[in-house]
Structure formats: structure tokens, C-alpha cells
NUTORVO-780894 format. One record per residue: x negated, y negated, z negated of N, C-alpha, C, CB in turn; residue in one letter; residue number from 1. Coordinates in nm, 2 decimals, padded with zeros to 4 digits. Glycine has a CB too. Layout:
N
<<X,Y,Z>,<X,Y,Z>,<X,Y,Z>,<X,Y,Z>,"A",NUM>
...
***
This chain:
142
<<-08.49,-07.93,-13.85>,<-08.47,-08.05,-13.77>,<-08.40,-07.96,-13.65>,<-08.64,-08.15,-13.73>,"M",1>
<<-08.29,-08.07,-13.64>,<-08.18,-08.01,-13.52>,<-08.25,-08.04,-13.37>,<-08.01,-08.11,-13.52>,"N",2>
<<-08.16,-07.97,-13.27>,<-08.25,-08.00,-13.14>,<-08.26,-08.13,-13.09>,<-08.19,-07.94,-13.03>,"I",3>
<<-08.13,-08.21,-13.11>,<-08.14,-08.36,-13.07>,<-08.27,-08.40,-13.14>,<-08.00,-08.46,-13.14>,"L",4>
<<-08.29,-08.40,-13.25>,<-08.43,-08.46,-13.31>,<-08.57,-08.42,-13.25>,<-08.45,-08.42,-13.46>,"T",5>
<<-08.55,-08.26,-13.23>,<-08.68,-08.19,-13.18>,<-08.70,-08.26,-13.00>,<-08.66,-07.99,-13.19>,"Q",6>
<<-08.59,-08.27,-12.94>,<-08.59,-08.32,-12.80>,<-08.66,-08.49,-12.82>,<-08.41,-08.31,-12.72>,"L",7>
<<-08.60,-08.57,-12.91>,<-08.62,-08.72,-12.93>,<-08.80,-08.73,-12.92>,<-08.54,-08.79,-13.10>,"L",8>
<<-08.84,-08.64,-13.01>,<-08.99,-08.61,-13.07>,<-09.08,-08.57,-12.93>,<-09.00,-08.47,-13.20>,"V",9>
<<-09.01,-08.48,-12.90>,<-09.08,-08.45,-12.78>,<-09.11,-08.54,-12.64>,<-09.03,-08.35,-12.75>,"V",10>
<<-08.99,-08.62,-12.65>,<-08.99,-08.72,-12.53>,<-09.08,-08.86,-12.57>,<-08.81,-08.78,-12.49>,"A",11>
<<-09.08,-08.89,-12.71>,<-09.17,-08.96,-12.74>,<-09.30,-08.94,-12.72>,<-09.15,-08.98,-12.83>,"I",12>
<<-09.36,-08.82,-12.74>,<-09.50,-08.81,-12.74>,<-09.54,-08.76,-12.58>,<-09.55,-08.70,-12.86>,"L",13>
<<-09.43,-08.74,-12.49>,<-09.46,-08.71,-12.36>,<-09.47,-08.86,-12.25>,<-09.34,-08.60,-12.33>,"M",14>
<<-09.39,-08.96,-12.33>,<-09.36,-09.10,-12.26>,<-09.47,-09.18,-12.23>,<-09.28,-09.20,-12.33>,"G",15>
<<-09.46,-09.25,-12.15>,<-09.56,-09.33,-12.12>,<-09.63,-09.43,-12.26>,<-09.49,-09.42,-12.01>,"P",16>
<<-09.75,-09.45,-12.26>,<-09.81,-09.48,-12.39>,<-09.91,-09.62,-12.35>,<-09.91,-09.34,-12.46>,"R",17>
<<-09.92,-09.68,-12.45>,<-10.02,-09.79,-12.43>,<-10.14,-09.75,-12.36>,<-10.06,-09.86,-12.55>,"P",18>
<<-10.22,-09.80,-12.34>,<-10.36,-09.80,-12.29>,<-10.47,-09.82,-12.41>,<-10.37,-09.93,-12.18>,"V",19>
<<-10.54,-09.70,-12.45>,<-10.62,-09.72,-12.56>,<-10.77,-09.76,-12.51>,<-10.61,-09.60,-12.66>,"A",20>
<<-10.87,-09.80,-12.60>,<-10.98,-09.90,-12.55>,<-11.05,-09.80,-12.50>,<-11.06,-10.00,-12.67>,"A",21>
<<-11.06,-09.66,-12.57>,<-11.15,-09.58,-12.46>,<-11.11,-09.49,-12.33>,<-11.22,-09.48,-12.53>,"D",22>
<<-10.99,-09.55,-12.31>,<-10.89,-09.51,-12.18>,<-11.00,-09.52,-12.02>,<-10.73,-09.67,-12.19>,"S",23>
<<-10.98,-09.42,-11.95>,<-11.04,-09.42,-11.81>,<-10.98,-09.53,-11.74>,<-11.01,-09.29,-11.74>,"P",24>
<<-10.86,-09.60,-11.79>,<-10.83,-09.71,-11.73>,<-10.83,-09.85,-11.75>,<-10.75,-09.69,-11.72>,"I",25>
<<-10.89,-09.86,-11.87>,<-10.94,-09.99,-11.94>,<-11.07,-10.05,-11.85>,<-10.98,-09.94,-12.11>,"V",26>
<<-11.06,-10.17,-11.83>,<-11.19,-10.24,-11.76>,<-11.13,-10.32,-11.63>,<-11.32,-10.13,-11.72>,"G",27>
<<-11.22,-10.35,-11.56>,<-11.23,-10.45,-11.45>,<-11.23,-10.36,-11.30>,<-11.37,-10.55,-11.47>,"T",28>
<<-11.13,-10.37,-11.22>,<-11.12,-10.28,-11.11>,<-11.11,-10.38,-10.97>,<-10.98,-10.17,-11.13>,"W",29>
<<-11.17,-10.35,-10.89>,<-11.19,-10.45,-10.78>,<-11.18,-10.34,-10.63>,<-11.36,-10.54,-10.81>,"R",30>
<<-11.10,-10.42,-10.55>,<-11.06,-10.35,-10.43>,<-11.10,-10.47,-10.30>,<-10.87,-10.32,-10.43>,"G",31>
<<-11.16,-10.39,-10.21>,<-11.22,-10.48,-10.08>,<-11.13,-10.44,-09.97>,<-11.39,-10.46,-10.04>,"K",32>
<<-11.08,-10.55,-09.87>,<-11.05,-10.55,-09.74>,<-11.16,-10.63,-09.66>,<-10.90,-10.60,-09.72>,"V",33>
<<-11.19,-10.59,-09.54>,<-11.27,-10.63,-09.43>,<-11.39,-10.69,-09.53>,<-11.19,-10.74,-09.32>,"H",34>
<<-11.44,-10.56,-09.63>,<-11.58,-10.57,-09.68>,<-11.59,-10.72,-09.79>,<-11.70,-10.58,-09.52>,"S",35>
<<-11.48,-10.77,-09.81>,<-11.44,-10.89,-09.91>,<-11.37,-10.86,-10.01>,<-11.38,-10.99,-09.87>,"L",36>
<<-11.36,-10.95,-10.11>,<-11.29,-10.90,-10.23>,<-11.14,-10.95,-10.20>,<-11.37,-10.96,-10.37>,"P",37>
<<-11.07,-10.84,-10.25>,<-10.94,-10.86,-10.21>,<-10.84,-10.87,-10.34>,<-10.90,-10.75,-10.12>,"A",38>
<<-10.86,-10.81,-10.41>,<-10.79,-10.77,-10.57>,<-10.88,-10.77,-10.66>,<-10.72,-10.62,-10.60>,"V",39>
<<-10.87,-10.82,-10.79>,<-10.92,-10.79,-10.90>,<-10.83,-10.75,-11.04>,<-11.00,-10.91,-10.92>,"V",40>
<<-10.82,-10.63,-11.08>,<-10.73,-10.59,-11.16>,<-10.82,-10.58,-11.30>,<-10.65,-10.46,-11.10>,"L",41>
<<-10.75,-10.66,-11.41>,<-10.87,-10.62,-11.53>,<-10.72,-10.59,-11.64>,<-11.01,-10.79,-11.59>,"T",42>
<<-10.76,-10.47,-11.73>,<-10.68,-10.38,-11.78>,<-10.78,-10.40,-11.93>,<-10.66,-10.21,-11.69>,"L",43>
<<-10.69,-10.41,-12.03>,<-10.75,-10.42,-12.16>,<-10.64,-10.31,-12.24>,<-10.76,-10.60,-12.22>,"K",44>
<<-10.68,-10.31,-12.40>,<-10.60,-10.27,-12.49>,<-10.60,-10.37,-12.61>,<-10.64,-10.13,-12.53>,"D",45>
<<-10.51,-10.44,-12.62>,<-10.47,-10.55,-12.76>,<-10.43,-10.47,-12.85>,<-10.35,-10.66,-12.74>,"D",46>
<<-10.47,-10.41,-12.96>,<-10.43,-10.33,-13.06>,<-10.31,-10.24,-13.03>,<-10.39,-10.42,-13.16>,"G",47>
<<-10.31,-10.17,-12.95>,<-10.23,-10.10,-12.90>,<-10.13,-10.12,-12.81>,<-10.20,-10.06,-12.99>,"G",48>
<<-10.16,-10.24,-12.76>,<-10.06,-10.27,-12.66>,<-10.14,-10.30,-12.54>,<-09.96,-10.38,-12.71>,"K",49>
<<-10.09,-10.25,-12.43>,<-10.13,-10.27,-12.29>,<-10.13,-10.41,-12.22>,<-10.04,-10.18,-12.21>,"S",50>
<<-10.24,-10.46,-12.14>,<-10.20,-10.58,-12.10>,<-10.32,-10.59,-11.99>,<-10.20,-10.70,-12.23>,"S",51>
<<-10.30,-10.70,-11.91>,<-10.37,-10.73,-11.80>,<-10.36,-10.83,-11.72>,<-10.38,-10.66,-11.74>,"G",52>
<<-10.44,-10.84,-11.60>,<-10.43,-10.96,-11.52>,<-10.45,-10.91,-11.38>,<-10.54,-11.07,-11.56>,"T",53>
<<-10.39,-10.92,-11.27>,<-10.44,-10.89,-11.13>,<-10.43,-11.01,-11.04>,<-10.36,-10.77,-11.06>,"I",54>
<<-10.57,-11.03,-10.99>,<-10.58,-11.15,-10.91>,<-10.60,-11.12,-10.78>,<-10.69,-11.24,-10.95>,"L",55>
<<-10.52,-11.16,-10.66>,<-10.50,-11.14,-10.54>,<-10.58,-11.24,-10.48>,<-10.38,-11.15,-10.51>,"F",56>
<<-10.69,-11.20,-10.39>,<-10.77,-11.29,-10.28>,<-10.68,-11.30,-10.15>,<-10.93,-11.22,-10.24>,"Y",57>
<<-10.65,-11.42,-10.12>,<-10.59,-11.47,-09.97>,<-10.72,-11.45,-09.88>,<-10.54,-11.65,-09.96>,"F",58>
<<-10.69,-11.37,-09.78>,<-10.80,-11.37,-09.67>,<-10.76,-11.44,-09.55>,<-10.84,-11.23,-09.64>,"Q",59>
<<-10.84,-11.48,-09.47>,<-10.79,-11.55,-09.35>,<-10.91,-11.59,-09.26>,<-10.70,-11.69,-09.39>,"R",60>
<<-10.86,-11.61,-09.11>,<-10.98,-11.64,-09.02>,<-10.89,-11.75,-08.90>,<-11.05,-11.46,-08.95>,"R",61>
<<-10.97,-11.80,-08.87>,<-10.89,-11.90,-08.76>,<-10.86,-11.85,-08.64>,<-10.96,-12.01,-08.73>,"N",62>
<<-10.96,-11.75,-08.59>,<-10.96,-11.70,-08.44>,<-10.94,-11.52,-08.48>,<-11.13,-11.75,-08.35>,"T",63>
<<-10.89,-11.47,-08.42>,<-10.92,-11.32,-08.39>,<-11.07,-11.29,-08.38>,<-10.85,-11.28,-08.26>,"E",64>
<<-11.15,-11.38,-08.32>,<-11.30,-11.33,-08.30>,<-11.40,-11.38,-08.43>,<-11.37,-11.39,-08.14>,"N",65>
<<-11.33,-11.49,-08.50>,<-11.40,-11.56,-08.62>,<-11.39,-11.45,-08.70>,<-11.34,-11.71,-08.70>,"D",66>
<<-11.50,-11.43,-08.81>,<-11.52,-11.36,-08.95>,<-11.41,-11.39,-09.01>,<-11.65,-11.39,-09.03>,"P",67>
<<-11.35,-11.29,-09.12>,<-11.29,-11.32,-09.21>,<-11.34,-11.37,-09.34>,<-11.22,-11.24,-09.22>,"W",68>
<<-11.25,-11.49,-09.41>,<-11.32,-11.56,-09.50>,<-11.24,-11.57,-09.64>,<-11.34,-11.69,-09.44>,"E",69>
<<-11.24,-11.54,-09.76>,<-11.16,-11.55,-09.88>,<-11.16,-11.69,-09.90>,<-11.22,-11.48,-10.01>,"V",70>
<<-10.98,-11.73,-09.94>,<-10.95,-11.86,-09.99>,<-10.94,-11.85,-10.12>,<-10.83,-11.92,-09.95>,"D",71>
<<-11.04,-11.90,-10.23>,<-11.06,-11.87,-10.36>,<-10.93,-11.98,-10.42>,<-11.22,-11.90,-10.41>,"T",72>
<<-10.91,-12.10,-10.33>,<-10.82,-12.21,-10.38>,<-10.68,-12.18,-10.41>,<-10.81,-12.31,-10.30>,"K",73>
<<-10.65,-12.05,-10.36>,<-10.48,-12.01,-10.36>,<-10.48,-11.89,-10.42>,<-10.40,-12.01,-10.22>,"H",74>
<<-10.61,-11.82,-10.53>,<-10.60,-11.73,-10.59>,<-10.60,-11.77,-10.73>,<-10.69,-11.64,-10.55>,"S",75>
<<-10.50,-11.69,-10.82>,<-10.47,-11.72,-10.93>,<-10.46,-11.58,-11.01>,<-10.36,-11.80,-10.93>,"I",76>
<<-10.50,-11.59,-11.13>,<-10.47,-11.44,-11.17>,<-10.33,-11.44,-11.25>,<-10.58,-11.37,-11.26>,"P",77>
<<-10.25,-11.34,-11.22>,<-10.13,-11.31,-11.27>,<-10.11,-11.22,-11.37>,<-10.07,-11.27,-11.19>,"L",78>
<<-10.03,-11.23,-11.46>,<-10.02,-11.12,-11.58>,<-09.96,-11.01,-11.55>,<-09.94,-11.16,-11.69>,"P",79>
<<-09.98,-10.90,-11.61>,<-09.90,-10.76,-11.57>,<-09.77,-10.74,-11.64>,<-10.00,-10.63,-11.61>,"L",80>
<<-09.67,-10.73,-11.61>,<-09.53,-10.74,-11.66>,<-09.52,-10.60,-11.68>,<-09.42,-10.81,-11.58>,"L",81>
<<-09.50,-10.53,-11.80>,<-09.48,-10.42,-11.86>,<-09.57,-10.29,-11.80>,<-09.33,-10.40,-11.85>,"D",82>
<<-09.68,-10.30,-11.83>,<-09.76,-10.21,-11.76>,<-09.75,-10.09,-11.89>,<-09.94,-10.27,-11.73>,"P",83>
<<-09.75,-09.97,-11.80>,<-09.71,-09.82,-11.86>,<-09.84,-09.75,-11.79>,<-09.53,-09.75,-11.79>,"K",84>
<<-09.91,-09.66,-11.91>,<-10.02,-09.55,-11.84>,<-09.96,-09.42,-11.90>,<-10.20,-09.58,-11.88>,"F",85>
<<-09.95,-09.30,-11.78>,<-09.91,-09.20,-11.85>,<-10.07,-09.11,-11.83>,<-09.77,-09.13,-11.78>,"D",86>
<<-10.11,-09.15,-11.84>,<-10.28,-09.05,-11.84>,<-10.35,-09.05,-11.70>,<-10.26,-08.86,-11.86>,"G",87>
<<-10.28,-09.07,-11.61>,<-10.34,-09.07,-11.46>,<-10.28,-09.19,-11.37>,<-10.30,-08.91,-11.39>,"T",88>
<<-10.19,-09.24,-11.40>,<-10.13,-09.37,-11.34>,<-10.06,-09.46,-11.41>,<-10.05,-09.33,-11.25>,"T",89>
<<-10.10,-09.58,-11.39>,<-10.07,-09.70,-11.46>,<-09.99,-09.77,-11.34>,<-10.20,-09.77,-11.51>,"L",90>
<<-09.84,-09.78,-11.41>,<-09.74,-09.86,-11.34>,<-09.72,-09.98,-11.40>,<-09.62,-09.80,-11.32>,"S",91>
<<-09.70,-10.09,-11.33>,<-09.65,-10.25,-11.36>,<-09.61,-10.30,-11.25>,<-09.76,-10.36,-11.41>,"F",92>
<<-09.55,-10.41,-11.30>,<-09.52,-10.53,-11.20>,<-09.58,-10.67,-11.19>,<-09.39,-10.55,-11.23>,"Q",93>
<<-09.55,-10.74,-11.10>,<-09.62,-10.87,-11.11>,<-09.54,-10.99,-11.06>,<-09.74,-10.87,-11.03>,"V",94>
<<-09.52,-11.09,-11.11>,<-09.44,-11.18,-11.04>,<-09.47,-11.22,-10.93>,<-09.43,-11.26,-11.10>,"S",95>
<<-09.38,-11.26,-10.81>,<-09.40,-11.30,-10.69>,<-09.33,-11.45,-10.67>,<-09.35,-11.18,-10.59>,"H",96>
<<-09.31,-11.49,-10.79>,<-09.28,-11.65,-10.77>,<-09.36,-11.75,-10.70>,<-09.28,-11.72,-10.90>,"R",97>
<<-09.49,-11.73,-10.76>,<-09.60,-11.82,-10.71>,<-09.67,-11.81,-10.58>,<-09.69,-11.82,-10.80>,"E",98>
<<-09.59,-11.69,-10.53>,<-09.70,-11.62,-10.41>,<-09.69,-11.69,-10.31>,<-09.68,-11.48,-10.36>,"A",99>
<<-09.61,-11.74,-10.27>,<-09.56,-11.85,-10.12>,<-09.47,-11.95,-10.15>,<-09.48,-11.76,-09.99>,"H",100>
<<-09.47,-12.04,-10.26>,<-09.37,-12.12,-10.27>,<-09.35,-12.24,-10.18>,<-09.38,-12.16,-10.38>,"P",101>
<<-09.26,-12.28,-10.16>,<-09.13,-12.27,-10.20>,<-09.04,-12.14,-10.19>,<-09.08,-12.38,-10.13>,"P",102>
<<-09.07,-12.11,-10.08>,<-09.01,-11.98,-10.04>,<-08.97,-11.84,-10.13>,<-09.11,-11.93,-09.95>,"R",103>
<<-09.08,-11.83,-10.22>,<-09.09,-11.70,-10.31>,<-09.01,-11.73,-10.44>,<-09.26,-11.66,-10.34>,"T",104>
<<-08.97,-11.86,-10.48>,<-08.94,-11.88,-10.61>,<-08.82,-11.83,-10.66>,<-08.94,-12.00,-10.63>,"L",105>
<<-08.74,-11.73,-10.61>,<-08.66,-11.67,-10.64>,<-08.67,-11.52,-10.63>,<-08.59,-11.71,-10.59>,"N",106>
<<-08.81,-11.50,-10.59>,<-08.84,-11.31,-10.55>,<-08.84,-11.25,-10.68>,<-09.02,-11.26,-10.46>,"D",107>
<<-08.77,-11.14,-10.66>,<-08.79,-11.05,-10.79>,<-08.93,-10.99,-10.83>,<-08.70,-10.94,-10.77>,"P",108>
<<-08.98,-10.96,-10.94>,<-09.14,-10.91,-10.95>,<-09.13,-10.78,-10.84>,<-09.20,-10.85,-11.13>,"P",109>
<<-09.28,-10.74,-10.81>,<-09.31,-10.66,-10.75>,<-09.38,-10.60,-10.82>,<-09.35,-10.69,-10.65>,"V",110>
<<-09.32,-10.42,-10.78>,<-09.39,-10.30,-10.86>,<-09.53,-10.24,-10.76>,<-09.27,-10.17,-10.89>,"S",111>
<<-09.62,-10.21,-10.88>,<-09.74,-10.16,-10.82>,<-09.78,-10.03,-10.90>,<-09.86,-10.28,-10.82>,"F",112>
<<-09.84,-09.93,-10.85>,<-09.91,-09.81,-10.90>,<-10.04,-09.79,-10.89>,<-09.87,-09.71,-10.84>,"R",113>
<<-10.13,-09.78,-10.99>,<-10.26,-09.76,-10.97>,<-10.31,-09.61,-11.04>,<-10.33,-09.89,-11.03>,"L",114>
<<-10.34,-09.53,-10.94>,<-10.36,-09.41,-10.95>,<-10.51,-09.35,-10.98>,<-10.32,-09.36,-10.85>,"R",115>
<<-10.54,-09.30,-11.06>,<-10.67,-09.25,-11.06>,<-10.68,-09.15,-11.00>,<-10.71,-09.23,-11.17>,"L",116>
<<-10.81,-09.17,-10.90>,<-10.85,-09.07,-10.81>,<-10.98,-09.02,-10.87>,<-10.88,-09.13,-10.65>,"T",117>
<<-11.04,-09.03,-10.94>,<-11.18,-09.01,-10.98>,<-11.25,-09.08,-11.09>,<-11.25,-09.03,-10.87>,"G",118>
<<-11.37,-09.08,-11.12>,<-11.42,-09.12,-11.24>,<-11.45,-09.28,-11.17>,<-11.56,-09.01,-11.30>,"K",119>
<<-11.36,-09.35,-11.26>,<-11.44,-09.50,-11.19>,<-11.36,-09.55,-11.08>,<-11.59,-09.48,-11.11>,"G",120>
<<-11.28,-09.42,-11.01>,<-11.21,-09.45,-10.88>,<-11.05,-09.46,-10.88>,<-11.25,-09.34,-10.77>,"E",121>
<<-10.98,-09.53,-10.82>,<-10.85,-09.55,-10.84>,<-10.80,-09.60,-10.69>,<-10.82,-09.65,-10.96>,"A",122>
<<-10.65,-09.57,-10.67>,<-10.58,-09.63,-10.58>,<-10.49,-09.71,-10.62>,<-10.54,-09.56,-10.50>,"E",123>
<<-10.47,-09.86,-10.55>,<-10.38,-09.95,-10.56>,<-10.26,-09.94,-10.47>,<-10.44,-10.07,-10.55>,"L",124>
<<-10.14,-09.92,-10.48>,<-10.02,-09.93,-10.39>,<-09.91,-10.03,-10.44>,<-09.96,-09.79,-10.37>,"Q",125>
<<-09.86,-10.07,-10.35>,<-09.77,-10.17,-10.34>,<-09.66,-10.11,-10.37>,<-09.76,-10.25,-10.23>,"N",126>
<<-09.55,-10.07,-10.44>,<-09.44,-09.96,-10.42>,<-09.34,-10.05,-10.36>,<-09.37,-09.87,-10.57>,"L",127>
<<-09.36,-10.18,-10.30>,<-09.24,-10.26,-10.25>,<-09.26,-10.24,-10.09>,<-09.25,-10.43,-10.30>,"S",128>
<<-09.37,-10.22,-10.04>,<-09.39,-10.17,-09.94>,<-09.43,-10.05,-09.88>,<-09.44,-10.23,-09.91>,"E",129>
<<-09.27,-09.98,-09.79>,<-09.33,-09.86,-09.77>,<-09.43,-09.77,-09.68>,<-09.27,-09.83,-09.77>,"D",130>
<<-09.50,-09.86,-09.60>,<-09.59,-09.82,-09.55>,<-09.73,-09.84,-09.63>,<-09.59,-09.88,-09.43>,"E",131>
<<-09.73,-09.88,-09.75>,<-09.86,-09.93,-09.82>,<-09.93,-09.79,-09.83>,<-09.83,-10.02,-10.00>,"D",132>
<<-10.06,-09.76,-09.76>,<-10.12,-09.63,-09.80>,<-10.23,-09.67,-09.92>,<-10.19,-09.56,-09.67>,"E",133>
<<-10.21,-09.74,-09.97>,<-10.31,-09.80,-10.09>,<-10.44,-09.87,-10.05>,<-10.37,-09.68,-10.16>,"G",134>
<<-10.50,-09.91,-10.19>,<-10.59,-09.99,-10.16>,<-10.72,-09.92,-10.27>,<-10.53,-10.16,-10.19>,"L",135>
<<-10.84,-09.89,-10.17>,<-10.93,-09.78,-10.28>,<-10.98,-09.90,-10.37>,<-11.09,-09.67,-10.20>,"K",136>
<<-10.98,-09.84,-10.53>,<-10.99,-09.95,-10.61>,<-11.15,-09.89,-10.70>,<-10.83,-09.99,-10.71>,"M",137>
<<-11.25,-09.98,-10.73>,<-11.35,-09.92,-10.80>,<-11.37,-10.00,-10.96>,<-11.49,-09.94,-10.69>,"A",138>
<<-11.40,-09.90,-11.04>,<-11.41,-10.00,-11.17>,<-11.56,-10.03,-11.21>,<-11.33,-09.92,-11.32>,"R",139>
<<-11.57,-10.16,-11.25>,<-11.68,-10.21,-11.30>,<-11.75,-10.10,-11.41>,<-11.63,-10.34,-11.36>,"D",140>
<<-11.87,-10.09,-11.39>,<-11.94,-10.00,-11.49>,<-11.94,-10.07,-11.63>,<-12.09,-09.95,-11.44>,"R",141>
<<-11.94,-09.99,-11.74>,<-11.90,-10.07,-11.86>,<-12.07,-10.03,-11.92>,<-11.73,-10.00,-11.97>,"R",142>
***
């Protein structure tokens, strides 16, 4: 085997791989803001192919003194685009077209990263926002 073939084999073995059903990333992940649902990320393995959806909940309040409320009418699950899991981090994109139409209809996809931080714990980060510190996520028990 020549050196180029050896490097190709190593690159394939070390590169991102589909999510396996017994993976620590498969399942439903939830994040909260203001003690209310903010994100639900559902990840699965479809015969060796990674897939999933993400649901962002819109939160609002009428005045600064009012409690936060979740607006479920404007919350729809979006498919993950090109999900890749490297063993500790899942990277993916989400279409932003339907976020705030009509002004977002021509927006490019938004990049995210879900990094495992412990058993059943992770941090979701929007890579499009420079100051995004990440949202703590917890996986539902299986």
C-alpha cells in the first residue's frame, strides 16, 4: 500500500462519521431560557445516516415586569442540514429562511455545534453569533 492510500484510509477512519444508535448523542435534548423551554433537538440514526430536527421556541413578554411566555404558534421543527458527529461534538446547519419571513427568506443556513460536556449533558452554540456562550442542554433519559 503506497503512502497516499495509507493517508486516505487514515483520513476516512478519523473523519466525521454518522451517529450510531448507541451513540451518546442520539436522543432528545432540551435547553431552557428563563426556566422555560427554548430548544428541543432530536437526533437519530437512520440506518447509519445521521438525521434530526431542532425546534426553537420564541419567548416574549409584554413589558419588562411581565413574566416570560413561550409562543408555540411560531415554533416549528426544522431539519438538521449536514449533521456530523466526531465523537464529542455534533456540527450541523439549520435553514434560517422561515425564521422571520419575509426578511429572512434569502438568509444562508445558520451553523451550530452541540458539544458533549458530561453524561447526558451538552452545550449548544450558535456559531453565527460571536458572543454566544452556549446553551446548556440535557438529554431525556432513555
